[in-house]
N, C-alpha and C positions, 0 to 999 in steps of 0.2 A: 242878697244873692245876685241881684241884677248886675252889681258892680263886677262880680266874678265873671259873669257871662260876657259883659261888655269889654273886658280886658283881653279876651282871647281872639285869635285869628282862626277863622273857619274855612274849610274847603268842602263844598258839596259836589259829589261826583255822581252823575246820573245821565243816562243817554236820552231821557225824555225831558224836554224843557218844562212841561207842566209840573212834573214831579220836582224838578229843581226849584221852580217858583214856589211850590207848596212848602217845601222844606225851608226855603229862604224866608217865607212869610212867618212860619212858626218860630224860627230863630229871631227874627225881628221883634216878635211879640215878647220874647224873653230878654230883650234889651241888647241883643247882639248888633253890632255896627259893622264889623269887619268880616264880610263874607265874599269869598271867591267861588267860582263855579267851573266845573270841567264837564265836558260833554261825553268823554270817553276815556279809556285807560291811558292812551298816549298823551292826551291833553293834561290829564291829572299828573302824570309823572313829570311832564315838562314844567308844570306850575310848582310842584314840590321841589324841583331842582333849583328853582329861582327864589323861592320864599319858604321860610319855616312856618308851618301851621301848628296851632295848638290842638285843634280838633279836626278830624277828617270824618265825614259821613259819606260812605262809599257804597253804592249799589253793587250787589254781587253780579248781576247779569247786565253787562254794559254793551250788549250787541256784538257786532263783529270786532275782533281784536281782543285785547286783554280783558279778562274778567276781574272782578273785585279781588279775588284771591291773588291773581298775578300782579295786581297793583300793589297790594300789601307786601307780597314777596319781593318785588323790585325795590319798593321804598325801604324795606328793612335791609336788603342786600346792599344797596347804595348809601345807606345811612341818611336817607332823605327825611326820615322821621326818627325821633329819639325816644328814650324811655319816658320822657315827660309829655309826649304827644298821645292824645286819645284817638284811637282808630276804631270807628264803629261800622260794622258791616250791616247794610240795609238790604233786605230782600223780600220779594213777594213769594219766593219759593220756600218750601219747608221739607224738601225731599231729604231722605237720609244721605244720599250721595253729596248733596250740596252742603249740608251741615257738617258732615265728616270732612269734606274737602276744605271748607273754609277754616275749620278748626286746625288744619295743618300749620297755619301761621299765627294762630291764636290772636285774633283781634281782641280788643279790650271788651267789646260787647256786641250783641246782635240786636237789631230792631226789625220786626216784621211789619211790612206794609199792610194796610195803612196804620199809622200810629198817631197818637194825640199829642198835643202840646204838653199835657201833664206827664205822659209817659216819658217823653224825651227829656223834660226838665228833671224828673226824678232820676233817670238814668245818668244824666250828666252831673247832677249833684253828687251822686255816689262816686262817679269816676274822677271828678275834681278832687274829692277827698282822698281817693286812692293815689292820685298822681301829685298830691301836694308837695311842694318844696323839692322837686326833683331836678330843677334847672341846673344846679351846680353839679349834681351827679352826672347829668347828661353831658354837660360841657367837658367834664373830665373824661367821660367815655369817648366822646368824639375825638379827643386828642390822644386816645389810647393810654391815658394815665390811669390804669386800673387801681393803683394804690390810692390815688387821690379820690377816686370814685367810692372806694370802700370806706375811706376815711370820712367822707361826707355822709355816707349812709350810717356809719357808726354813730355820728353825732345825732342824726335824726332818730335812730333806734333808741338811743339813750333817753330820749324824752318820752318814751312809751306812748307813741301816738296811736290814733285809731287805726291807721293803716299799717300797723306793726307787721302783720303777716306778709303783706305785699313787700315791705321793705326787706324783711328777712329773706324772702324768696329771691328778690332782685340781687341781694348781696351774694347769695349762693351761686347764682348764675354768673355773676362777675368773677367770683372766686374760681369757678370751673374754667372760665375763659382764660384767666390768668394763671392757671395751673396751681392755684393755691388750694389744693385738695384737702389738706388738714383743716384749714379754716372752714371750708364748706362742710366738711364732715361734722365739725363741732356744732355748727348751726343746725344741721339736720338732726343730730342727736338731741339737741336742746328742744327742738320742736316736737320730735317724736316722743320724747319723755313726757311731754304734756298731754299729747293725744295723737292718734294715728291720722296723718294727713297724706293724701296721695302724692302731692308734689314733693314732699319731704322724703317719702319712701322711695319714689322714683329717683330723686337726687342721690339718695344713699346708694342705690344700685349703680348709678353712674360713677360715684366715688370708688366703689368696689371694682368696677370695670377698669377705671384708669389706674387703680392700684394693682391690676392684674390678678385680683382675687376673683377669678372668673366663675368658679363654682358657686360662691356666695352671691355674686351678681346675677348669675343665671337663675338661681332659686328666687331671688328678690323679684325679678321681672316675671317669672312664672306665677308667683303668688299674686302680683298685681293684676295680671291678665285673668286669673281665676276669679278675683274679686270684681273686676270690671272688664268684661270681654271687649268693650269698645275703646279701651285706652290704647290708642294707636302708638303712642310714643313707647309704651312698654314692649310692643312687638318689635319696633325698630331696634331698641337696645338689646332685646333678647337675641335678635338675629346678629347684631354686632358681636355679642358675647359668644355666640355659637361659632361664628366665623373665626374669631380669634383663637378658638379651640379646634379649628379645622373641622368642625361639624357642618360641612357644607350642605349636605342633604337636609339636615334639620333646619339650617338657616333658610334654605330655599322654601321649605314648607311654612316656616314662620312668616316669611314675607308674603307668601301666597295667601295666608290667612289674613294678613293685614290688608292686602289689596282687595280682598273680597269685601272688607268693611269700607275701605276708602280707595277707590281705583284711580283717583286723579292725582296721586302723589308722583311727581316726575322722578325724583331721586329714587323712590321706592321701585318704580318700574325698571329703572336702569339697573338697580342692584339685583332685582330678580333676573334680569337678562344675564348679568355677569355670573350669578350663582348657578343659573340653569346651564350655562356653557360649561362651568366647572364640573357639573354633574352629568354632562353628556346629554342634556335634555334640549336638543337644538330647536325643536319645534316650539317649546315653551319660551326659549330665548328669543326666537324670531317674533313671537307674539308680544313679548314684553318690550322689546326694543321698538317695535312698531307703535305700541301705545306711548312709549316715552317720546318718540319723535312727534307724534300728534299733540301731546300735551305741551311740548316745548315750543310750539309754533309761535306763541306770543309771549314766551317767558324770557326773563333775563338770563335764565340758566340754559338757554338753547346753545348747543355746541356741536361742532362737526364730528366729535367722537361718537355722538349718538347715531348719526347717519352711517358712520363707518362700521359701528357695531351691528347695526341693523343689516347693512349690506353683507357683512361677514356671515351673519347667521342665515340670511337668505341663501347665500352661496353654499353654506354647509348643508342646507336642505335642497340642494341641486336646482335652485331658482336663480341661475347665473345671470340671465337677461335682466330680471328684476333687480338683482344686486347691482349690476352695472348702471342701470337707470338711476338708482338711489345715489350711487357715487357721483353720477353726473350732476346731481342737484347740489352737491356740496359747494362748488364755486359760486353758484347762483345765490345760495342762502347766506354764505359767509364771504362776500367779496373782499372785505377789508381785514380778515382775520388771518394772520400769518400761519397759524396752526392748521388751517383748512387744507393747504396744499400737502402738508405732511399726512394728515388722516386720509385724504383722497388717495395718496400714493400707497400707503400701507394696505388700505382696503382693496385697492386695485391689484396689488401684488398677491393678496390672499385669493381673490376671485380668479385671477389668471392661473394661479397654481392649481386651484380646483378644476379649472378647465383643461389642464394639461399643457398650458402655454408657458413653458419654463422661461423662454426668452422674454416674453412680455412681463412675467413676474419679476425677473431679475432687473429689467429696465425700471419698473416701478419701484423696486427696492432701492436701486441706486438714487432715484429721485428723492425717496424718503430720507436716505442717509445724507444727501446734500442739504436738504431742508433742515434736518435735525442739527447739522453742524453749525447752522446759523444761529441757533439758540444757545444761550449761556448754559453751562452745566447745571447751575442751580435751578433754572426754570424748566428743565426738560425731563424731570424725573417721571412725570406722568406719561410723557411721550415715550420715554424709555421702555415702560412696561408694554405699550402697544407695539413698539419695535421688537421687543423680546418675543412676543407672540408671532410676529411676522417672520423673524429669523428662524424660529423653531419650525414653523410650517414649511419654510423653504429649505430646511436641512442645515441651516447655519448655526449649529449648536455652540461652537466656540465663541462666535460673536454674541450670541444670546447670553452666554455665561459671563463674558467680559462686561457686558452692559449691566447685568444683574449685580455683579460685584461692585461696580462703581455706584450704582443706585443705592445699594445697601450702605456703603460707606458715607454717601451724601445724606442719608436719612437714618442714621444708626439709632436715633432716639425717638423716631416717629413710629410708634407701635402700629398705628392703623395702616401706614404705608407698608411696613414690613409684613403685616398680615396679608396685604394685597399681593406682595411679592410671592409669598407662599401659594396663594390662591392661583395666581397667574401661572406659576410653574406647574401646578396641578392641572390647570386647564389646558396648557400648551404641551404637556408631556415633555417638559424640558428635563434632560438627564442631569440633574443638579440637586444636591442636598441643600436646599435653601435654608432650612433650619440650622444646620451645622455652620453654614457660611455666615449666617446672621450672627450666631454666637461668637464665632471666631473674629469677625470683623468688628463687632461691637466691643469685644475684649480689647482689641488693639486700639480702637479709637478712644475708648474710655481711658486706657492707660496713658495715651498721649495727652488727652485733655486734662487728666488728673495731675500729670507731671507739670503741665503748664500752670495750673491753678496753684500747685504747691510752690512753684518758683515765685509766683506772684505774692503769695503770703509771706515768703521769706525775703521779699524785697529785691529779689534778683530779676529785675524787670527786663534787662537786655536778653538774658538767657530765656526767659519766658516768652518774650516777643519773638525771638528767633525760632523757638520750637513751634509756637502756634502759627506763625506766619508760614513756615514751611508746610505745616499740616493744612492750612487754609488753601495753599496753592495746590496741594495734592487732592484736596476735597473741597473745591470751590462751592459745592452745593450744600455743604454741611453747615446748618444754621448755628449749632452750638459752638463749633470750632471757630467760625467766623466772628461770632459775637464775643467769644472769649479772647480772640486775638485783638479785637477792637478794645475790649475792656483792659487788657494788659497795657496797651499803648496809652489809654486814658489815665490809668493809675500812675504810669511813669510821668505823664505830663502834669498830673496833679502834684507830684513831688518836685519835678525839675523844670516845669515850664513847658509851654506849647511851641510846636514848630509846624509850619505850614505843610511840610511833607507828611508829617505824622497825621495831621488833620485830614488830608486827602486820602491817606491809607485807611483811616477809620471810616470815612464816608464811603469808600469802595466796599469795605466789608459790610457796612450797614446796608448799602444799596443792594448787595447780593441777597440779603435776607428780606428786605422790603419787597423785592421783585416777586418773591414767591410766597411770603408770609407776612403781609403788611400788618396783620393784627397780632404778631408775636408779642407776648406779654413782656419780653425782655428788652424790646427796642426802646421803650420810653425811658428806661433808666439810663441806657447808653447815651441817648440823644440829650437827655436833661443834663447829664454830667459834661457832655461835650460842649453844650451851649454856655455853661458856666465858664469854660476855658476859652471858648471862641464864640462870643455872643452873636456874631454876624452869620453863623452857620444856620 
């Protein structure tokens, strides 16, 4: 076993040098040779950005700055660690809040200080077995080749290894990421047929959700919570399902219940703020956004929209001076983020309007419009929803509706975004039947897309390309239309040969999608086929 230990690269993260030395000594006694150390969260992230580690031992409380949860959060978000890496959270704390908080990002294991050599060895032995042979899977995931990752997993699964359950779970997670819901469902059904397992039942609920079988999904998540009231993920998915059904009050209560169990979830606090605003609970919204801003201080997920939302809710509660002070922090906190100026402007417009300063509100609105115009249409859908709320508050209903229509067209198959459109209309009291508009626009986009696909299948590439290119220019933010336009050109090139102009057009369409959805499961297929035609791409 010493050979297994000696082959791995380790990173020990702790703010106390004596503890780092103690852990290093234990690892040395297990035959480990390659050990790096980090004194705080920023140091850890910097080292993980430079080198791939096989095992990370990270203290939860790292003093000022990022804590262990935020290190894991950022490492996963930036793909600094993969599925083959072992991340162990080390802590001297055992409070409920810490345990529930750390569980948000599911480290591979926990170790309570102080721990012995034997305990660490036993824990690592089990984790090495669980993570065995995942290097090829991880390589495929890093290149977004989900099909290849699933193929590698299928080969491992076929050998009936000891870590079969872990491999099946990982396969379903990849299937969900790649929108291969039928495959995920088949695995969940296979597992549940043998015995009831929480992760499989939770996954089945997710499949039902993505299949828009909301009533069944809702019942699944409710049952899971009844069986285990501490299963935070079930609350999150229940709230998503309730929101999709416009049960905004119920969703707010569900998230409130989850926050009582685990108050340090940044996204959850932000969601609570949004839902509270939809339900007219402005005091609850202010509190939630305030918590979100505090939690985001050292997080990779920190964003100017959090400050803007907090300021808006403060102003709604007639705390205008405090709101303007928060807005003034945006430039300081996000000096290099282009969106910061936009969110500062929309929040300012909102506060000025509350103050009765119509001139100041209009000036801020014009600034927001100018900044928004600098962003490509594909990348500004989220900005658009913030602008819709601002337009509505300032009485610009026609502009709000026009922006909503463009946003729906650009995101016609993104159910979560469309749910957010409906929620925002509800929150902002926009006089617009969002649900009918979504149905009508979806029908038209699907009709165009299907016509293009049909022409491709019939081999009428020029007609398909013309149709889809026109649609892509009308809806530059629509991922499906842009990818199908690229696919049509590729299929023509595969039949008739490549041309540089066509390659550049494909790259333009692919670039639009990559800018907003770099993990879109369809990108790898397009790029793989393009590289066969143009290896230098």
